[in-house]
KENUSE-60068 format. One record per residue (C-alpha): residue number from 1; residue in one letter; chain; x, y, z. Coordinates in nm, 3 decimals. Last residue first. Layout:
N
[NUM; A; A; [X; Y; Z]],
...
//
This chain:
542
[542; R; A; [0.039; -0.285; 3.300]],
[541; A; A; [-0.250; -0.477; 3.122]],
[540; T; A; [-0.383; -0.082; 3.075]],
[539; A; A; [-0.037; -0.099; 2.837]],
[538; L; A; [-0.073; -0.439; 2.718]],
[537; A; A; [-0.429; -0.384; 2.601]],
[536; R; A; [-0.338; -0.034; 2.467]],
[535; L; A; [-0.012; -0.163; 2.254]],
[534; A; A; [-0.217; -0.464; 2.098]],
[533; A; A; [-0.507; -0.222; 1.953]],
[532; K; A; [-0.215; 0.024; 1.874]],
[531; D; A; [-0.063; -0.278; 1.631]],
[530; V; A; [0.257; -0.093; 1.460]],
[529; K; A; [0.200; -0.146; 1.053]],
[528; M; A; [0.318; -0.432; 0.914]],
[527; M; A; [0.014; -0.537; 0.687]],
[526; A; A; [0.023; -0.878; 0.923]],
[525; T; A; [-0.060; -0.628; 1.219]],
[524; L; A; [0.340; -0.504; 1.401]],
[523; P; A; [0.396; -0.528; 1.738]],
[522; L; A; [0.670; -0.271; 1.785]],
[521; A; A; [1.010; -0.468; 1.917]],
[520; E; A; [1.272; -0.488; 2.222]],
[519; V; A; [1.026; -0.323; 2.449]],
[518; V; A; [1.092; 0.014; 2.660]],
[517; E; A; [0.796; 0.133; 2.839]],
[516; L; A; [0.749; 0.511; 2.953]],
[515; R; A; [0.465; 0.664; 3.080]],
[514; D; A; [0.302; 1.018; 3.084]],
[513; P; A; [0.438; 1.126; 2.738]],
[512; A; A; [0.495; 1.480; 2.615]],
[511; K; A; [0.136; 1.623; 2.486]],
[510; Y; A; [0.058; 1.845; 2.784]],
[509; D; A; [0.376; 2.047; 2.775]],
[508; A; A; [0.290; 2.154; 2.403]],
[507; L; A; [0.526; 2.027; 2.188]],
[506; R; A; [0.925; 2.109; 2.083]],
[505; E; A; [1.102; 2.138; 2.411]],
[504; R; A; [0.783; 1.969; 2.605]],
[503; C; A; [0.939; 1.655; 2.392]],
[502; F; A; [1.302; 1.636; 2.499]],
[501; T; A; [1.204; 1.715; 2.873]],
[500; R; A; [0.927; 1.427; 2.877]],
[499; L; A; [1.178; 1.182; 2.684]],
[498; E; A; [1.496; 1.261; 3.050]],
[497; E; A; [1.136; 1.228; 3.258]],
[496; L; A; [1.101; 0.921; 3.101]],
[495; T; A; [1.433; 0.730; 3.109]],
[494; P; A; [1.685; 0.680; 2.793]],
[493; P; A; [1.773; 0.351; 2.707]],
[492; Q; A; [2.077; 0.398; 2.691]],
[491; S; A; [2.228; 0.301; 2.365]],
[490; G; A; [2.490; 0.047; 2.163]],
[489; A; A; [2.144; -0.018; 1.948]],
[488; E; A; [1.919; 0.207; 1.903]],
[487; V; A; [1.654; 0.159; 2.162]],
[486; T; A; [1.285; 0.072; 2.045]],
[485; I; A; [0.976; 0.244; 2.277]],
[484; F; A; [0.666; 0.244; 2.438]],
[483; A; A; [0.485; 0.557; 2.476]],
[482; V; A; [0.184; 0.596; 2.747]],
[481; G; A; [-0.061; 0.923; 2.720]],
[480; I; A; [-0.284; 0.976; 2.930]],
[479; E; A; [-0.610; 0.948; 2.973]],
[478; G; A; [-0.901; 1.049; 3.231]],
[477; L; A; [-0.683; 1.331; 3.324]],
[476; V; A; [-0.838; 1.265; 3.716]],
[475; P; A; [-0.830; 0.935; 3.748]],
[474; A; A; [-0.599; 0.736; 3.428]],
[473; P; A; [-0.753; 0.572; 3.076]],
[472; V; A; [-0.489; 0.446; 2.838]],
[471; G; A; [-0.364; 0.660; 2.578]],
[470; V; A; [-0.106; 0.521; 2.270]],
[469; V; A; [0.240; 0.631; 2.208]],
[468; A; A; [0.480; 0.458; 1.980]],
[467; A; A; [0.846; 0.449; 1.974]],
[466; G; A; [1.067; 0.323; 1.726]],
[465; A; A; [1.500; 0.362; 1.734]],
[464; V; A; [1.562; 0.573; 2.019]],
[463; A; A; [1.914; 0.646; 2.114]],
[462; P; A; [1.915; 1.013; 1.923]],
[461; H; A; [1.564; 1.135; 2.008]],
[460; E; A; [1.429; 1.209; 1.670]],
[459; D; A; [1.197; 0.924; 1.694]],
[458; L; A; [1.041; 1.065; 1.964]],
[457; V; A; [0.955; 1.399; 1.791]],
[456; R; A; [0.727; 1.223; 1.521]],
[455; E; A; [0.591; 0.961; 1.723]],
[454; V; A; [0.421; 1.299; 1.969]],
[453; E; A; [0.276; 1.346; 1.639]],
[452; L; A; [0.171; 1.054; 1.578]],
[451; P; A; [0.006; 1.041; 1.924]],
[450; Y; A; [-0.216; 1.355; 1.837]],
[449; V; A; [-0.324; 1.475; 2.220]],
[448; N; A; [-0.672; 1.695; 2.254]],
[447; Y; A; [-0.633; 1.865; 2.582]],
[446; G; A; [-0.935; 1.844; 2.834]],
[445; G; A; [-0.675; 1.658; 3.092]],
[444; R; A; [-0.555; 1.454; 2.784]],
[443; V; A; [-0.809; 1.366; 2.565]],
[442; Y; A; [-0.715; 1.018; 2.311]],
[441; M; A; [-0.673; 1.064; 1.931]],
[440; D; A; [-0.597; 0.686; 1.817]],
[439; D; A; [-0.931; 0.671; 1.753]],
[438; V; A; [-0.921; 0.890; 1.494]],
[437; R; A; [-0.605; 0.817; 1.347]],
[436; G; A; [-0.322; 1.036; 1.345]],
[435; V; A; [-0.133; 1.354; 1.342]],
[434; L; A; [-0.090; 1.366; 0.965]],
[433; S; A; [0.045; 1.668; 0.747]],
[432; L; A; [-0.080; 1.719; 0.386]],
[431; N; A; [0.138; 1.962; 0.232]],
[430; G; A; [0.003; 2.299; 0.032]],
[429; A; A; [0.328; 2.567; 0.189]],
[428; A; A; [0.090; 2.708; 0.472]],
[427; D; A; [0.093; 2.355; 0.654]],
[426; V; A; [-0.300; 2.125; 0.608]],
[425; F; A; [-0.350; 1.937; 0.848]],
[424; G; A; [-0.438; 1.604; 0.954]],
[423; L; A; [-0.674; 1.324; 1.117]],
[422; D; A; [-0.724; 0.968; 0.959]],
[421; G; A; [-1.061; 0.794; 0.999]],
[420; S; A; [-1.202; 0.848; 0.600]],
[419; R; A; [-1.435; 0.993; 0.525]],
[418; L; A; [-1.466; 0.876; 0.157]],
[417; W; A; [-1.618; 1.142; -0.058]],
[416; G; A; [-1.808; 1.034; -0.428]],
[415; H; A; [-2.062; 1.318; -0.412]],
[414; D; A; [-2.348; 1.094; -0.262]],
[413; D; A; [-2.142; 0.966; 0.107]],
[412; L; A; [-1.895; 0.747; 0.137]],
[411; V; A; [-1.783; 0.646; 0.456]],
[410; E; A; [-2.062; 0.562; 0.662]],
[409; A; A; [-2.241; 0.424; 0.393]],
[408; T; A; [-2.006; 0.158; 0.296]],
[407; L; A; [-2.043; 0.047; 0.663]],
[406; E; A; [-2.407; 0.035; 0.574]],
[405; P; A; [-2.385; -0.128; 0.297]],
[404; E; A; [-2.187; -0.453; 0.391]],
[403; N; A; [-2.157; -0.690; 0.135]],
[402; W; A; [-1.815; -0.560; -0.019]],
[401; Y; A; [-1.719; -0.250; 0.136]],
[400; G; A; [-1.770; -0.008; -0.158]],
[399; R; A; [-1.684; 0.153; -0.463]],
[398; M; A; [-1.334; 0.205; -0.394]],
[397; V; A; [-1.162; 0.545; -0.437]],
[396; C; A; [-0.904; 0.542; -0.729]],
[395; A; A; [-1.157; 0.819; -0.938]],
[394; G; A; [-1.155; 1.092; -0.690]],
[393; R; A; [-1.233; 1.175; -0.398]],
[392; V; A; [-1.031; 1.174; -0.046]],
[391; H; A; [-1.150; 1.353; 0.319]],
[390; V; A; [-0.908; 1.367; 0.587]],
[389; R; A; [-1.054; 1.466; 0.902]],
[388; G; A; [-0.942; 1.802; 1.087]],
[387; V; A; [-0.660; 1.983; 1.278]],
[386; E; A; [-0.601; 2.324; 1.195]],
[385; G; A; [-0.342; 2.468; 0.969]],
[384; S; A; [-0.526; 2.688; 0.687]],
[383; G; A; [-0.862; 2.739; 0.787]],
[382; V; A; [-1.119; 2.374; 0.864]],
[381; P; A; [-1.408; 2.270; 0.596]],
[380; H; A; [-1.710; 2.155; 0.760]],
[379; G; A; [-1.822; 1.767; 0.737]],
[378; H; A; [-1.948; 1.822; 1.084]],
[377; D; A; [-1.629; 1.645; 1.339]],
[376; D; A; [-1.465; 1.892; 1.165]],
[375; R; A; [-1.342; 1.877; 0.794]],
[374; I; A; [-0.994; 1.846; 0.546]],
[373; A; A; [-1.064; 1.792; 0.180]],
[372; V; A; [-0.852; 1.611; -0.076]],
[371; D; A; [-0.899; 1.544; -0.393]],
[370; I; A; [-0.760; 1.361; -0.641]],
[369; G; A; [-0.713; 1.288; -1.051]],
[368; A; A; [-0.372; 1.277; -1.016]],
[367; Q; A; [-0.140; 1.242; -0.666]],
[366; P; A; [-0.253; 1.480; -0.385]],
[365; R; A; [0.027; 1.681; -0.220]],
[364; G; A; [0.306; 1.581; 0.045]],
[363; V; A; [0.312; 1.373; 0.335]],
[362; S; A; [0.430; 1.602; 0.585]],
[361; R; A; [0.663; 1.605; 0.897]],
[360; H; A; [0.946; 1.425; 0.758]],
[359; L; A; [0.940; 1.392; 0.392]],
[358; V; A; [0.855; 1.822; 0.403]],
[357; E; A; [1.225; 1.761; 0.637]],
[356; P; A; [1.458; 1.616; 0.371]],
[355; P; A; [1.349; 1.937; 0.142]],
[354; D; A; [1.128; 1.827; -0.164]],
[353; G; A; [1.315; 1.750; -0.449]],
[352; P; A; [1.235; 1.405; -0.573]],
[351; E; A; [0.778; 1.478; -0.483]],
[350; T; A; [0.614; 1.433; -0.163]],
[349; G; A; [0.296; 1.210; -0.226]],
[348; T; A; [-0.088; 1.237; -0.142]],
[347; I; A; [-0.368; 0.925; -0.253]],
[346; S; A; [-0.340; 0.637; -0.428]],
[345; P; A; [-0.431; 0.297; -0.342]],
[344; C; A; [-0.786; 0.483; -0.177]],
[343; E; A; [-1.009; 0.210; 0.076]],
[342; T; A; [-0.679; 0.046; 0.164]],
[341; M; A; [-0.499; 0.338; 0.241]],
[340; A; A; [-0.261; 0.590; 0.105]],
[339; Y; A; [0.071; 0.814; 0.174]],
[338; R; A; [0.357; 0.823; -0.035]],
[337; V; A; [0.663; 0.984; 0.092]],
[336; V; A; [0.954; 1.039; -0.127]],
[335; L; A; [1.345; 0.938; -0.149]],
[334; P; A; [1.608; 1.052; -0.428]],
[333; C; A; [1.863; 0.841; -0.593]],
[332; G; A; [2.228; 0.799; -0.531]],
[331; C; A; [2.237; 0.515; -0.274]],
[330; R; A; [2.456; 0.666; -0.038]],
[329; R; A; [2.407; 1.049; -0.103]],
[328; E; A; [2.019; 1.034; -0.198]],
[327; V; A; [2.014; 0.815; 0.093]],
[326; E; A; [2.164; 0.981; 0.382]],
[325; A; A; [1.985; 1.329; 0.286]],
[324; V; A; [1.674; 1.090; 0.305]],
[323; L; A; [1.749; 0.958; 0.627]],
[322; E; A; [1.938; 1.237; 0.809]],
[321; P; A; [1.545; 1.364; 0.792]],
[320; P; A; [1.380; 1.101; 1.000]],
[319; V; A; [1.038; 0.952; 0.774]],
[318; P; A; [0.750; 0.884; 0.924]],
[317; A; A; [0.607; 0.559; 0.898]],
[316; T; A; [0.413; 0.331; 0.682]],
[315; A; A; [0.572; 0.424; 0.381]],
[314; A; A; [0.904; 0.588; 0.208]],
[313; I; A; [0.986; 0.467; -0.247]],
[312; G; A; [1.332; 0.517; -0.342]],
[311; L; A; [1.337; 0.655; -0.666]],
[310; R; A; [1.629; 0.647; -1.044]],
[309; L; A; [1.834; 0.320; -0.882]],
[308; A; A; [1.959; 0.223; -1.253]],
[307; S; A; [2.347; 0.346; -1.129]],
[306; L; A; [2.275; 0.115; -0.758]],
[305; D; A; [2.629; -0.074; -0.841]],
[304; A; A; [2.740; -0.147; -0.495]],
[303; D; A; [3.011; -0.088; -0.364]],
[302; D; A; [2.963; 0.192; -0.084]],
[301; L; A; [2.664; -0.083; -0.041]],
[300; A; A; [2.844; -0.351; 0.102]],
[299; P; A; [2.894; -0.262; 0.481]],
[298; Q; A; [2.534; -0.286; 0.502]],
[297; E; A; [2.413; -0.086; 0.745]],
[296; L; A; [2.204; 0.217; 0.490]],
[295; L; A; [2.012; -0.112; 0.393]],
[294; K; A; [1.838; -0.103; 0.764]],
[293; A; A; [1.824; 0.234; 0.759]],
[292; W; A; [1.610; 0.171; 0.431]],
[291; Q; A; [1.422; -0.059; 0.601]],
[290; A; A; [1.356; 0.105; 0.874]],
[289; P; A; [1.233; 0.397; 0.730]],
[288; A; A; [1.006; 0.129; 0.600]],
[287; G; A; [1.005; 0.011; 0.226]],
[286; G; A; [1.039; 0.065; -0.179]],
[285; A; A; [1.260; 0.033; -0.454]],
[284; V; A; [1.232; 0.171; -0.793]],
[283; T; A; [1.446; 0.143; -1.089]],
[282; I; A; [1.612; -0.235; -1.032]],
[281; R; A; [1.917; -0.365; -1.206]],
[280; E; A; [1.798; -0.722; -1.123]],
[279; D; A; [2.184; -0.800; -0.943]],
[278; V; A; [2.225; -0.481; -0.796]],
[277; L; A; [1.875; -0.387; -0.597]],
[276; L; A; [1.818; -0.680; -0.565]],
[275; R; A; [2.089; -0.842; -0.399]],
[274; L; A; [2.081; -0.475; -0.144]],
[273; M; A; [1.760; -0.636; -0.074]],
[272; D; A; [1.846; -0.982; 0.020]],
[271; A; A; [2.158; -0.826; 0.215]],
[270; A; A; [1.869; -0.565; 0.404]],
[269; R; A; [1.675; -0.911; 0.522]],
[268; W; A; [1.347; -0.986; 0.429]],
[267; P; A; [1.120; -1.272; 0.611]],
[266; T; A; [1.041; -1.356; 0.293]],
[265; P; A; [1.242; -1.343; -0.016]],
[264; S; A; [1.099; -1.007; -0.221]],
[263; I; A; [0.961; -1.037; -0.543]],
[262; V; A; [1.091; -0.807; -0.836]],
[261; T; A; [0.820; -0.649; -1.074]],
[260; T; A; [0.840; -0.594; -1.363]],
[259; T; A; [0.664; -0.274; -1.554]],
[258; A; A; [0.545; -0.269; -1.861]],
[257; W; A; [0.386; 0.103; -1.806]],
[256; A; A; [0.060; -0.007; -1.923]],
[255; L; A; [0.057; -0.356; -1.763]],
[254; Q; A; [0.211; -0.247; -1.432]],
[253; E; A; [-0.063; -0.019; -1.397]],
[252; W; A; [-0.344; -0.181; -1.494]],
[251; L; A; [-0.217; -0.448; -1.198]],
[250; K; A; [-0.175; -0.137; -0.910]],
[249; T; A; [-0.557; -0.250; -0.732]],
[248; M; A; [-0.406; -0.599; -0.607]],
[247; Y; A; [-0.088; -0.470; -0.555]],
[246; G; A; [-0.019; -0.205; -0.362]],
[245; A; A; [-0.350; -0.267; -0.165]],
[244; H; A; [-0.229; -0.602; 0.000]],
[243; A; A; [-0.240; -0.941; -0.085]],
[242; F; A; [0.058; -0.922; -0.256]],
[241; P; A; [0.258; -0.875; 0.043]],
[240; T; A; [0.417; -0.532; -0.017]],
[239; S; A; [0.781; -0.422; -0.113]],
[238; A; A; [0.789; -0.509; -0.430]],
[237; L; A; [1.118; -0.424; -0.595]],
[236; R; A; [1.029; -0.265; -0.949]],
[235; R; A; [1.213; -0.331; -1.306]],
[234; D; A; [1.067; 0.030; -1.475]],
[233; F; A; [0.946; -0.055; -1.813]],
[232; P; A; [0.874; 0.312; -1.873]],
[231; G; A; [0.836; 0.496; -1.589]],
[230; T; A; [0.658; 0.471; -1.206]],
[229; M; A; [0.681; 0.667; -0.915]],
[228; V; A; [0.669; 0.993; -1.033]],
[227; G; A; [0.323; 0.996; -1.017]],
[226; A; A; [0.073; 0.640; -1.036]],
[225; S; A; [-0.225; 0.834; -1.035]],
[224; T; A; [-0.262; 0.818; -1.424]],
[223; V; A; [-0.235; 0.399; -1.377]],
[222; A; A; [-0.357; 0.368; -1.141]],
[221; A; A; [-0.701; 0.501; -1.296]],
[220; R; A; [-0.765; 0.247; -1.493]],
[219; L; A; [-0.798; 0.021; -1.114]],
[218; N; A; [-1.120; 0.189; -1.050]],
[217; L; A; [-1.209; 0.221; -1.366]],
[216; H; A; [-1.207; -0.177; -1.352]],
[215; D; A; [-1.399; -0.226; -1.065]],
[214; F; A; [-1.312; -0.216; -0.710]],
[213; W; A; [-1.464; -0.364; -0.391]],
[212; A; A; [-1.316; -0.297; -0.025]],
[211; G; A; [-1.397; -0.573; 0.206]],
[210; K; A; [-1.350; -0.490; 0.557]],
[209; P; A; [-1.134; -0.693; 0.801]],
[208; L; A; [-1.246; -0.756; 1.158]],
[207; G; A; [-1.211; -0.432; 1.465]],
[206; T; A; [-1.013; -0.164; 1.476]],
[205; T; A; [-0.657; -0.268; 1.299]],
[204; G; A; [-0.769; -0.466; 1.094]],
[203; S; A; [-0.571; -0.408; 0.841]],
[202; T; A; [-0.812; -0.374; 0.497]],
[201; W; A; [-0.907; -0.620; 0.289]],
[200; V; A; [-0.898; -0.605; -0.081]],
[199; I; A; [-1.172; -0.710; -0.299]],
[198; V; A; [-1.102; -0.690; -0.686]],
[197; A; A; [-1.287; -0.638; -1.049]],
[196; P; A; [-1.670; -0.533; -0.911]],
[195; D; A; [-1.785; -0.530; -1.334]],
[194; T; A; [-1.774; -0.061; -1.355]],
[193; P; A; [-1.559; -0.134; -1.706]],
[192; S; A; [-1.805; -0.419; -1.820]],
[191; R; A; [-1.692; -0.771; -1.832]],
[190; R; A; [-1.629; -1.044; -2.127]],
[189; V; A; [-1.444; -1.368; -2.008]],
[188; P; A; [-1.091; -1.405; -2.200]],
[187; R; A; [-1.112; -1.583; -2.515]],
[186; A; A; [-1.119; -1.988; -2.606]],
[185; L; A; [-0.932; -1.990; -2.234]],
[184; T; A; [-0.636; -2.241; -2.258]],
[183; P; A; [-0.622; -2.586; -2.258]],
[182; G; A; [-0.453; -2.801; -1.935]],
[181; R; A; [-0.038; -2.893; -1.965]],
[180; A; A; [-0.064; -2.504; -1.685]],
[179; A; A; [-0.341; -2.663; -1.527]],
[178; R; A; [-0.220; -3.035; -1.387]],
[177; E; A; [0.023; -2.764; -1.251]],
[176; L; A; [-0.184; -2.512; -1.092]],
[175; G; A; [-0.385; -2.830; -0.923]],
[174; D; A; [-0.042; -2.966; -0.794]],
[173; R; A; [0.028; -2.631; -0.636]],
[172; D; A; [-0.359; -2.590; -0.496]],
[171; V; A; [-0.627; -2.508; -0.597]],
[170; T; A; [-0.951; -2.534; -0.352]],
[169; P; A; [-1.352; -2.560; -0.325]],
[168; L; A; [-1.527; -2.510; -0.049]],
[167; G; A; [-1.575; -2.760; 0.127]],
[166; D; A; [-1.559; -2.689; 0.532]],
[165; P; A; [-1.474; -2.339; 0.564]],
[164; L; A; [-1.136; -2.147; 0.524]],
[163; G; A; [-1.014; -2.056; 0.834]],
[162; P; A; [-0.708; -2.251; 0.931]],
[161; P; A; [-0.510; -2.254; 0.559]],
[160; V; A; [-0.626; -2.630; 0.381]],
[159; C; A; [-0.346; -2.878; 0.362]],
[158; G; A; [-0.011; -2.942; 0.170]],
[157; G; A; [-0.057; -2.732; -0.123]],
[156; P; A; [-0.018; -2.354; -0.086]],
[155; V; A; [-0.388; -2.270; -0.144]],
[154; F; A; [-0.622; -2.145; -0.417]],
[153; A; A; [-1.023; -2.054; -0.330]],
[152; L; A; [-1.296; -2.178; -0.478]],
[151; A; A; [-1.605; -2.011; -0.527]],
[150; P; A; [-1.627; -1.758; -0.264]],
[149; E; A; [-1.861; -1.597; -0.029]],
[148; C; A; [-1.686; -1.288; 0.058]],
[147; R; A; [-1.832; -1.165; 0.442]],
[146; A; A; [-1.809; -1.515; 0.535]],
[145; M; A; [-1.464; -1.628; 0.410]],
[144; I; A; [-1.361; -1.305; 0.581]],
[143; A; A; [-1.480; -1.348; 0.890]],
[142; A; A; [-1.338; -1.669; 0.878]],
[141; V; A; [-0.990; -1.557; 0.745]],
[140; E; A; [-0.953; -1.332; 1.037]],
[139; R; A; [-1.073; -1.573; 1.295]],
[138; P; A; [-0.785; -1.806; 1.220]],
[137; G; A; [-0.511; -1.581; 1.099]],
[136; L; A; [-0.386; -1.365; 0.875]],
[135; R; A; [-0.023; -1.385; 0.867]],
[134; T; A; [-0.106; -1.497; 0.491]],
[133; N; A; [-0.295; -1.233; 0.423]],
[132; V; A; [-0.601; -1.342; 0.161]],
[131; A; A; [-0.650; -1.201; -0.120]],
[130; T; A; [-0.940; -1.117; -0.314]],
[129; A; A; [-1.055; -1.214; -0.734]],
[128; V; A; [-1.363; -1.087; -0.927]],
[127; A; A; [-1.459; -1.356; -1.133]],
[126; G; A; [-1.503; -1.330; -1.559]],
[125; A; A; [-1.259; -1.624; -1.609]],
[124; R; A; [-0.987; -1.349; -1.762]],
[123; L; A; [-1.045; -1.187; -1.371]],
[122; A; A; [-0.983; -1.525; -1.192]],
[121; A; A; [-0.725; -1.616; -1.408]],
[120; A; A; [-0.505; -1.292; -1.388]],
[119; F; A; [-0.527; -1.334; -0.989]],
[118; A; A; [-0.424; -1.671; -1.041]],
[117; V; A; [-0.097; -1.646; -1.255]],
[116; A; A; [-0.045; -1.333; -0.998]],
[115; F; A; [0.000; -1.509; -0.734]],
[114; D; A; [0.159; -1.879; -0.894]],
[113; I; A; [0.403; -1.621; -0.912]],
[112; S; A; [0.511; -1.546; -0.607]],
[111; S; A; [0.355; -1.334; -0.239]],
[110; P; A; [0.225; -1.603; 0.015]],
[109; L; A; [-0.106; -1.760; -0.107]],
[108; V; A; [-0.502; -1.727; -0.017]],
[107; I; A; [-0.578; -1.648; -0.325]],
[106; A; A; [-0.954; -1.603; -0.358]],
[105; V; A; [-1.224; -1.620; -0.622]],
[104; V; A; [-1.557; -1.466; -0.642]],
[103; D; A; [-1.869; -1.468; -0.792]],
[102; G; A; [-1.912; -1.208; -1.053]],
[101; P; A; [-1.921; -1.458; -1.370]],
[100; R; A; [-1.955; -1.806; -1.325]],
[99; V; A; [-1.637; -2.073; -1.145]],
[98; G; A; [-1.797; -2.399; -1.230]],
[97; R; A; [-1.491; -2.611; -1.246]],
[96; D; A; [-1.453; -2.624; -1.537]],
[95; V; A; [-1.443; -2.257; -1.557]],
[94; L; A; [-1.164; -2.234; -1.323]],
[93; A; A; [-0.987; -2.526; -1.525]],
[92; A; A; [-0.990; -2.243; -1.853]],
[91; A; A; [-0.890; -1.981; -1.584]],
[90; L; A; [-0.621; -2.152; -1.565]],
[89; R; A; [-0.483; -2.180; -1.912]],
[88; D; A; [-0.549; -1.863; -1.989]],
[87; A; A; [-0.375; -1.697; -1.684]],
[86; A; A; [-0.060; -1.938; -1.786]],
[85; D; A; [-0.073; -1.773; -2.119]],
[84; I; A; [-0.127; -1.419; -1.990]],
[83; W; A; [0.240; -1.508; -1.783]],
[82; A; A; [0.422; -1.649; -2.058]],
[81; A; A; [0.289; -1.342; -2.313]],
[80; F; A; [0.409; -1.100; -2.028]],
[79; S; A; [0.729; -1.252; -1.933]],
[78; V; A; [0.839; -1.527; -1.663]],
[77; R; A; [1.122; -1.498; -1.466]],
[76; Q; A; [1.243; -1.765; -1.148]],
[75; G; A; [1.540; -1.821; -1.007]],
[74; G; A; [1.383; -1.573; -0.647]],
[73; D; A; [1.049; -1.476; -0.805]],
[72; V; A; [1.138; -1.207; -1.110]],
[71; Y; A; [0.811; -1.112; -1.273]],
[70; A; A; [0.682; -0.979; -1.572]],
[69; E; A; [0.924; -0.959; -1.784]],
[68; A; A; [0.931; -0.776; -2.156]],
[67; T; A; [0.882; -1.066; -2.399]],
[66; G; A; [0.523; -0.974; -2.440]],
[65; F; A; [0.559; -0.646; -2.570]],
[64; Q; A; [0.339; -0.486; -2.757]],
[63; E; A; [0.088; -0.783; -2.848]],
[62; V; A; [0.136; -0.980; -2.454]],
[61; A; A; [0.009; -0.584; -2.289]],
[60; A; A; [-0.287; -0.574; -2.535]],
[59; D; A; [-0.467; -0.882; -2.453]],
[58; M; A; [-0.415; -0.732; -2.050]],
[57; A; A; [-0.492; -0.424; -2.120]],
[56; D; A; [-0.872; -0.642; -2.246]],
[55; V; A; [-0.876; -0.806; -1.890]],
[54; V; A; [-0.782; -0.440; -1.707]],
[53; T; A; [-1.117; -0.367; -1.880]],
[52; E; A; [-1.266; -0.096; -2.135]],
[51; F; A; [-0.934; -0.005; -2.258]],
[50; T; A; [-0.772; 0.215; -2.484]],
[49; G; A; [-0.472; 0.234; -2.692]],
[48; R; A; [-0.102; 0.207; -2.642]],
[47; L; A; [0.167; 0.018; -2.370]],
[46; P; A; [0.465; 0.164; -2.369]],
[45; T; A; [0.308; 0.471; -2.083]],
[44; G; A; [0.399; 0.845; -2.176]],
[43; A; A; [0.085; 0.923; -2.205]],
[42; G; A; [-0.007; 0.646; -2.455]],
[41; A; A; [-0.267; 0.454; -2.216]],
[40; A; A; [-0.524; 0.539; -1.965]],
[39; A; A; [-0.579; 0.871; -2.097]],
[38; S; A; [-0.870; 0.870; -2.312]],
[37; G; A; [-1.039; 0.655; -2.095]],
[36; L; A; [-0.988; 0.809; -1.826]],
[35; A; A; [-1.207; 1.120; -1.956]],
[34; D; A; [-1.472; 0.893; -1.918]],
[33; P; A; [-1.408; 0.853; -1.525]],
[32; E; A; [-1.399; 1.157; -1.482]],
[31; V; A; [-1.015; 1.320; -1.341]],
[30; N; A; [-0.989; 1.532; -0.983]],
[29; G; A; [-0.789; 1.788; -1.024]],
[28; G; A; [-0.677; 1.859; -0.710]],
[27; F; A; [-0.799; 2.074; -0.400]],
[26; P; A; [-1.103; 2.010; -0.177]],
[25; T; A; [-1.223; 2.328; -0.078]],
[24; G; A; [-1.120; 2.559; 0.240]],
[23; V; A; [-0.742; 2.523; 0.193]],
[22; D; A; [-0.681; 2.549; -0.143]],
[21; F; A; [-0.448; 2.227; -0.165]],
[20; R; A; [-0.202; 2.172; -0.486]],
[19; R; A; [-0.169; 1.899; -0.730]],
[18; A; A; [0.176; 1.831; -0.861]],
[17; P; A; [0.124; 1.875; -1.285]],
[16; P; A; [0.049; 1.531; -1.477]],
[15; R; A; [0.396; 1.419; -1.529]],
[14; P; A; [0.585; 1.357; -1.884]],
[13; G; A; [0.766; 1.039; -1.947]],
[12; P; A; [1.008; 0.838; -1.725]],
[11; S; A; [1.390; 0.787; -1.766]],
[10; A; A; [1.529; 0.467; -1.807]],
[9; G; A; [1.670; 0.275; -1.585]],
[8; Q; A; [1.703; -0.079; -1.788]],
[7; A; A; [1.694; 0.068; -2.144]],
[6; G; A; [1.394; -0.008; -2.357]],
[5; P; A; [1.272; -0.391; -2.420]],
[4; R; A; [1.326; -0.656; -2.229]],
[3; A; A; [1.591; -0.892; -2.417]],
[2; A; A; [1.409; -1.220; -2.451]],
[1; M; A; [1.393; -1.505; -2.224]],
//
C-alpha cells in the first residue's frame, strides 16, 4: 500500500464561522443547493473540483488521491482506487442481475469493507442504496422491505436474514468474491443531482422504522456542515454502524476530505478502542460518554501515544463536565458534542474550547448551512429560555420519508422546515439545550416534566452510572416519573428519597422522580439509544 499523502494528524483547513441563534427567528445561514456547487470541494479539502453527484466525486477521488487508504477493517486495508475498482466490478454484476436506475438495493451486512463496496456499487449502478441494521428483528426488517421494495439485497454468507421477502434476489459473500473476479462497469450510470441516492431508516422508537431519503445534493451538503469534525486526510474511528445516517449520508464528506475510516471490532471493547487509537494513528474518534469513561479506565492509557488524536466526539447522552476535562487532560484532545437525527444528519455542535458545562447542558450552535428555530405547538416562535419544538432547515434535511407522503407532510412544510420530535430551548449564550422528546414528556399534577432534564441531574449523582426517566399513568397526579438507574462500580445504590432530595436541590420539586428502579443495564435500541418504550412497558408492568 502506498504511503498516505499528507501528515497524520494534519490540522483541518479553514472553517466556516460558527452560527449563532437569533431567538424567535431562524438562525444559522442556510446554504442554497446552487451555492454548494462551488463550495462542495476546494475550501481546504483535498478533493478539488465541482461535482454534480457523489459518483462524480468518487471518480475524482480515485484520480486525485487513489493510493490513500479509504478503509481499515482488522487486517484488511483498501485504498480509494481499490475500493472503487471493486465497486465497479460489483456494479457490473448488479446491472447483469437486472438492477436498473432508480431501483432500491438493500445492504444487510455488518460494518465492513464489503459494506462499503456494496454501497458504492449500488450508487455506481444508478440504484438507490439503503441499509438494514443487523440488530433489527424480523418484524422491523419485514416492515423496511415492504416500504422500499428492493430489487436485490446484499446478505451475509450462510443464510438469508429473517424478515427478507421470499424470492428476493440476494448477493452473499461468495457472490461478492465472484464479482471481484468479473468484468468492470464500462462507466457509472448517470444520475441527476436531485435523484434519490440513499434511504436511511429511523430507529423505530415510536413505531416501525421510517425511511428518510436523500438526494446527491443532500450528500454534498455534508461537506460544508462538517465543521471541526473533519480535516484533510483524517483517520476516523467509526463509532456508529454503517447502516446509520452517520455513515450513509457522509460518503461525500469522506471523499472530499480523503478520510480513512477505521472500523471498530464488534462487540465494542475499550481495550480495542485504545489499541486502534494508537496503532492506526486515529485523528478523530467518536463514542458515547460511557465509552469515553471506559477508555479512561484503561491502565495502558497514560503510556499510550495519542499524539495524532486531535478531536473526540461525544453523542447520544449528556456528557458530565468532569468527563470532558478528564478526556482533554489524559487524551490530549478536546471533546465536542454533536446533535443530529436521521432526518437531518447535521444540526448543531459545540466547538473546541467551549466550557465543559456547555457540553453537559447543551448541544451547541448550528452547523454551517443549517437554520434552527424553536416554536410552540402552533408553529409560533418562542422567546429565549422557553421550551418549544426544535425545527430545522438546510441542505442536509431529508427530502421526505420513502413512499410515505402523508408522514412526510406531517414533518416537512412548504418552506423546507423539518418539524422534529425534540424539545429544547436556547440559553443566553445562544446554545441549544434539549430537554427530551415530545413523546417522552409527561404531565405530573398539571406540570410538564422533561425527562432529559431530570436525567442530566441524576447523572451528576456520584453513585449513578446511568439514568433514564419515563412517565407512567397514576391516580390523582395523572402521571408520575419512574427513574431507572445503573450504579457505579463499588457504590451502594442510592435510595429513592436520596435521589429525590438531590433533584429537589437542583430542579423544581415536581420534577423529582416518584419511583426508583435499579437495573444492571439500560435497554438499548438497535441504534444504541436508550429504549424508552421498553422502560415504559417495564414501569407499567411493575
